[in-house]
N, C-alpha and C positions, 0 to 999 in steps of 0.2 A: 308189258301188265301192267308196271310199274306207273308209266306214264297214263293208262287206261284207268287206276286208281285215281291218281292224282285230279285227272279230270270228274272222275264219279263223284269225289270228296267236295272238288269244287262245285260242282251243280248242287250238290245236295247241302251244299252248306248255305243256300240262298235262300232269303226269307220271299214273303211274295210280293213283296215289294218289288225286290229285284229281279225277281222272275220276271215280272210283269213289264217292267223298264226293259230288260233284255229281251224279250220278245217284240218290243216296239223297236230298239235299237236294232235288232237283226233285221225287221223288216223294213229297214230303210235302205238296206246293203242291197247292193247291184247284184244280178245275175241269179244262177239257180240256189235254194236254199235248202240243201240236203241236210245241212249240220241244223239246221231249225230242227228237222224229224228227229234229228239223232238228239238232239237236246230233251226231246219230248219222252222220249224211250228211257233214256238216261234218269231222268227226273222220278218215271215212274217205278224205277228199280228198287228193290229193297239194299241188295248188294249188285254190285256188278258181276254183270253174268254178257260178256262176249257173244256167246254160241247165241244167245237169245236174240242179240242185236243184229249178228250176221243173218238167222234163221229169216226175222222180221223183214229185212230189208235185201233178200236174197235176190230179187228181179232188178233190184236198182243199179245201174252201173258203176255208183260211188263206193260200192260196197267192196269192188276191188282194189280201192284208195284209202281204206278206213282209216288209214294212222295219218294220210294226210287232212281226212276231215276233221279228226279227233282233233289234232293241232291246229286246225284252223278256229276249230268250235272252242277250244280254250283260250285262245288269244282273243276271239270276240267278244267273249264272257268279260274277260278281265279289263278290254276295252271298256266296255258296257259298264262295269263297277267302277273304274276310272272316272267315268263322266259322270254317274248316278252320284259319288261319295265326292267329287270335286271339290265342292263347297264346304263339305262337312266338317271339316276340319282348318285350323291354322295354317298346318303345313299344304294341304291341299288347295286351299285359297292362294296362297304365298305362290307355289308352283304354277298357278295358273297365271299370275301376275306377271310373273317372270317369263313365261312361254309369251305371253301379249307383249311384253317390252320387247323380246327377242325379234318378232314380227315386226312390230313397229319399226324397229331399229335398221332392219332388213329394208322396211320400205323410206326409209329416210324421213321417218317423221318423228325427228327426236323430240321435238318439244311435246308432242303425244305423250313420247316416250318416259319423258322426267315428268309427268304429273303423274302416270301412273305407277313409277318409281316413287314418288312421293307418298302415293297411299299407301305402297307396300312396305314402306320405309315403317311408319305410323303403327302397322299391324306387328311387323317385325320386332320393333323396339319394344311395344307395350308385353309381349308375349315373351321375351326375350329368346328370340329364334336368331341366336346369333350366325349358324351356320349361312341362313337366309339373307342374314344383314351382311356377310362379305359378297355374297353372289348380286344384292342389290347394289353395293358399292360399287363393285368390276361395274355394273352397265352405268352405273351413274360417271364412274372415269369415262367409259366410252360415250356417254352422250353427249360428256361436257365439252371431250374434245374433237367433236363433230359440229356441237351448237353453240358453243360461248364462242364469242367474235372476240370481247375485249381482254385483252392480256391481263390486265390486273385479276379482273374476274376470273379468267382460268387458272391464274397463279393459284389463288386463294382455295379456290374449289380444290382443286389437285391436292393442295398441301392439304387440306383440311380433309380430304378422302383417305389419305396415306394416315395420319392421326387417328381417324377413326378405327379404320384397319387395324392399326396397331392394337388400341385400346379393348376391340371386340376380341380379336388373338388372344390377349392376357385375360379378358373375363373368361372365355371357352376354355383356356389352360388351367384355368383356377377351377373352374366347372368338373373337368376333365380328372383331377385330382382330388375333388369329393367322391365322383361317381366312382375312383379306384377304390378308396376308402369304403364306401358302401357295399360295391360288391365284395371285398373282402371280408366284411360282417355279415353281408346278408349269406356269403356261403357257408361260414361256420355255424349261422343259425338255421339254416337248412339241414344239416347235420342232425340238428335236434339238442336238446339239453346238453349241456356240460356239465361231466362229474366229474373232473378230477383236476388239479393245478397245471397241469402238463396243456390240458385244453384250454383252463382260462389264460396262461403265458401267449399263448395267440391272440388275444384281444390287445396286449398290451401296446403293441406297435400301432395299432389303430387310434385307440385312444389317444396313445402320447404322440400323435402327431401335430407340428405346430398349427394344421388349420383348425382344429378341434380345441385349442386352448381359450378359444373367444369366439363368442358369435358373430361380433362384428367382421372375422375375418371371411365372412360369408357375406358377399356383396352383391346377391342379386335373391330373388324370390326362389330360384330353382337349388341355388346352392343353401340355401338356409333352410329350406324345405330337407334337405338330402344332410345337412348336419345334425338336425332333430333327430331323423333318421336312424342314420349311425349312432347316434347314442343312445337312441331306443333301443337299437338291436346290443349293443354292448349290454348295456344293464338288464337286459332280459337274460341275456347269456350269465351273466354273475346271478343272476337269483335277485336281484333288486328291482322287483316289481315298482315301487311306489317312483323310483326315479324314471323308472324304463316308460312309465305312464305319464308322466310328467313331459317329459320329450314328445311324446304321442300325441298328448292335449295341445302342446305348442303346433306340433303340425297340422293339426287337424284346424286350430284357430288362423294357422296363416294363410291354409287355403280357403277357408272360409271368409275371408278378407278379402279375397280376391275370387269371387266366384265365378268369373268370366273363366277361370285359369281350371274349373275344376273339370271341365269336359274333354280339354285335353290331359288333363292328369287323372282322366278317371278310376285308374286301376290304383293309382297312390292313394288318391282320396277314401276308396272304399276298402283298401289296405290298413289304412291308418284309422278308419271305423271298426275295422273288424279286430286291428291288434287293441283298441282302448276296451273295445268289451272282453276280449280274454282279460288283459292285465289289472281291471277292474274287476272281474271275477274272481281272479287270484288274490285280489286285497279285500274280497268280499264286499266290495262295493256294488251290490247288485241294481242300486239306484241308476248309477252309473251307465253300468254294464248295458241294462235295459234300455236306455235311453240313445245312446248308440246302436242298438239293436235296432230299434225302430225307424232311425235313420235310414238304414240299410233296406230294411222292408219296404220305406217309401221310395226308396229309388228304384227297387224292383217294379213294384205294382203301379207306381204313379208319373215315373219318368219313361224318357224314350232310350231305350238301351237295346243294343242288336244281340244277338244269339248269344255270342261268345262273352258279352258283359253279363248276360241273364246265368249263363253257368257261372261265371265269377262269384255274383252275389248268391247265388243257389250254395255253393260250397261254401261260402263266409256263414250265413246265415243259417244252417244247418249244423254245421261244426258249432257254431255257437249254442244254440237252440240244446242240440243234444249235450254239450258240455257242462251247461247250466242244470240240465236236469239230470245229471250224475253227481255233480259235485252240492245238490240240495237235495239227493233223495228222492226227486219226484219221477221215480222210473218208470210205474204204472202209467201216468200222462206223458211222459216220454216215450212209450211206445205207439201213442197217437199219432206220433210225428212221421212213422217208419214208412208207411203207406204212402204219405206224399213225397219223402226221401225217394223211395223206389220208384216213383212216377216219375220224381226229378233225375232220378239215375238213367231211367232208360232213355231221358230224352237228353242228356247234356255228358254222360259219362265219356263219351270221344274228346268232350272238349275240357275235360277235369284235368287238373294236375294230379299226376300221381300222388303226390306227395299229400294232398288233400284227401285224395279219394281214400288212401290208406288211413287215414284219421278219421274220416267218416266211417268206414267200415269198425274199425277200433270202438269208436264210440256206440255204435249201434250193438256191438256183440257186449258193452260195458252196461247198456239199458238193459237188454233182456236177462242179464245175468242177475242185476239188482231187481229184476220182477221175477226172480226165481224160474226163470225159462232157458234153462242152461242148454238144453240141444239146439234152441236158436242160436243162443250165445256165441255156442261153437262152430256153427255153421258160418255167422258172419268171420268171426275170429280167423276161420280157414282162411278166408278170401284174404286177410291180410299176411298169415302165412306161408300161402301158396304163391303169393306175387314174388317171382325170384327177381323179377326185371326192378330191384329198387334198392338205389344206392346214397336214397337223400335221407328220408325218416327212420334210419339205423337203429333211433332211441324205440319211436312207435313199434319200429321192426322188431327189435329185440324183446322189449315187452310183454310181445305179445306172445311170446313164447312162455311166459313165465307163467302170464296169465291163464294160459292153455291149460296148465298143470293144476291150475285151481278149479276150473272147470271140470276137470276129469274127476279132481276128488271130489266136487259137487253132485256128479254123476256116479260115484262109487266104482269108478273105474280102477280103481288101487291097484290093481295088477299089472296096469302098463306104467305106473308114474316114476319106477326105476329106472326105466328104459328110456321115457321122456325126461328125465332129471339129468341123465347124463348126455345125452345127444344136446341139451340145451347149456351143460355146461361146454362144451367142447364149442358149441357155435359161439357163445360169448365169449369164450378163454382165446378163441381165433381171431375175432374182430376187437379185441383189447376193451370188453364192455362187463367184463365181470367183477363188479364194484362191492361196497362190505353189504349194499344192503341186499343185493342180488344174491349174494354167498350165504347169508343168513337164512334166505327165504328156503334156496336150494337145499341147502345143508339140512334143515328142517324136513324138509318134503322127502329128502334121500335118505334120510337115518331113523327121524324122530318118529314120523307117521306110521312107517311099518312096524316098529317096534310096540306100540300100543295095541291093547287088545282089547279095549271100550274106550266109549267118548269120553268116562268119567276120568281116566288114565291120562288121555290126551288135555283133559283141562289145565293141569299145572304148566303142562308143556305151550300151549297154548300163552297161557300169561306171560313165562319165564321169553318166547318170543316177542312177546307185546312190548316188554319192558326193554329188550334189548333195540328192538328196530325204533323205539321212542328215543331211547338215547342216542343211538345214533344220526335220525331226524333233527336232532338239533344243529347237525353239518347242512349248510343250505344247499352243498351239491350233493348229499343223500338223499336229503328231504325230498328234491325233485321225483324221486322214483314214486312218491304217493299221486302225484297229479295225473298218473296214467291209471292208476288202482289202489283204491285206501285199504290196503293192507291191515291198516291197526283196527279201522271198524270191523273190518270182516272178522279179525281176531276174538275182537271184543263180542261178536256176533254170536261167535263160538262159546266163548266162556261163559256168556249169560243165557244162550239159550234161546234168545232173540231174535229175528229178522235183521239182515244186513241193513234194509233201506230203513227200518224205525231207527236205529243207530246213527247212521248219515244226517236223518232229517234233525234228530234231537239235538246233534252236535252244532248244525247251522242255527238251531233256535237259540244256542247258548252262545252265541258269538255277538 
């Protein structure tokens, strides 16, 4: 069944142009084309149903060898996609050049092979494709040995070839070291915001690497991009959003100075734009935030992007848009985004990263909360809490459980709060995520709320909790709790008996 599911997912991933090309490609194959009929049936299904396939083809001989036909169809689709996308990327173009060089070499057409290698070399050098360059140098060596008759010229060519290989291997080795540092910073960032000094200590070996002491150590476009990406991650994890944003801007400028590389570095570019939006929002610089958001939207609506890239843009754009609505108190207008988000979720959900999906669900819950639609807020938050296969955004996953308590309080479900609080305490303690901010809030819900007999009695308690949270939020590590939900504004709404959304909007106006 696993192989059948793989085939089904592959067929369903094809866009209209790829399907059209496959049908043309398949029509040129010799022999019976049962696999083409199988393709059409699978393409028409909403979910893979092998029983339906067998019923449809029960009179056909090939049904007795369905596994063989499915295997052939899968491989044919992959061959079709390789042909269709062959020249859509630099890597594809270089692979094609090298394949053609191999053919020319086998035919003894060495001078033609050398001309093709020169074209391939120019492209590989321009795009810093070191691995391909090594393969090109290998073929250049073989072609020279068979084509060059002058000893001195051959000697010079081969010695130059060896020197170039050494230089490229050294460049690739340095790039790999930057990639290793980036991977370390990325994995720390994927776990979510850092909240204690023990976590911060994990950053020190990355920031202290000799490669990170000076940007001039990065001697290629790719390594410079990684240099800024690593520092952006490091400063973001430390809560220094100003410096994180400086490095993100450098990364964007670097890529935009080389527009021909953006297609190859698509995920890198839109990721940088997304980070710039979020960091600018955290710095309350909404002009820059909206500028990069506009770039992302322009790419989605006016550029040629495939479905996977559309999914990536969708998650970036709507996480950012919902986030801006939340932190500016525009909850009612934020609700107008949700139908479009739901449409996108049904279209892209299988292509979305789990960490991004969880963040998007959490943001929607936040928007409904600010609009006082608490049941809808709870419904979306439960999607986060009930996601058991999540080990990346532990910060969002953990904070969702605390936010859950606030929603139940607003719904008047005070009878369940004690049970839920104890469950959350166990959950956070087990995962080493019980920090000062969380402990204060949970202790308040567990002990103070049940002892108050009226809203009037609660007001002084709300004031006291507000003061304590303001004091501990002076610590940048503790202040990060306010990035998930504005507890202080919520407490002020209770103290002043005013809408939460009004408090948030007024604070934005004063900044």
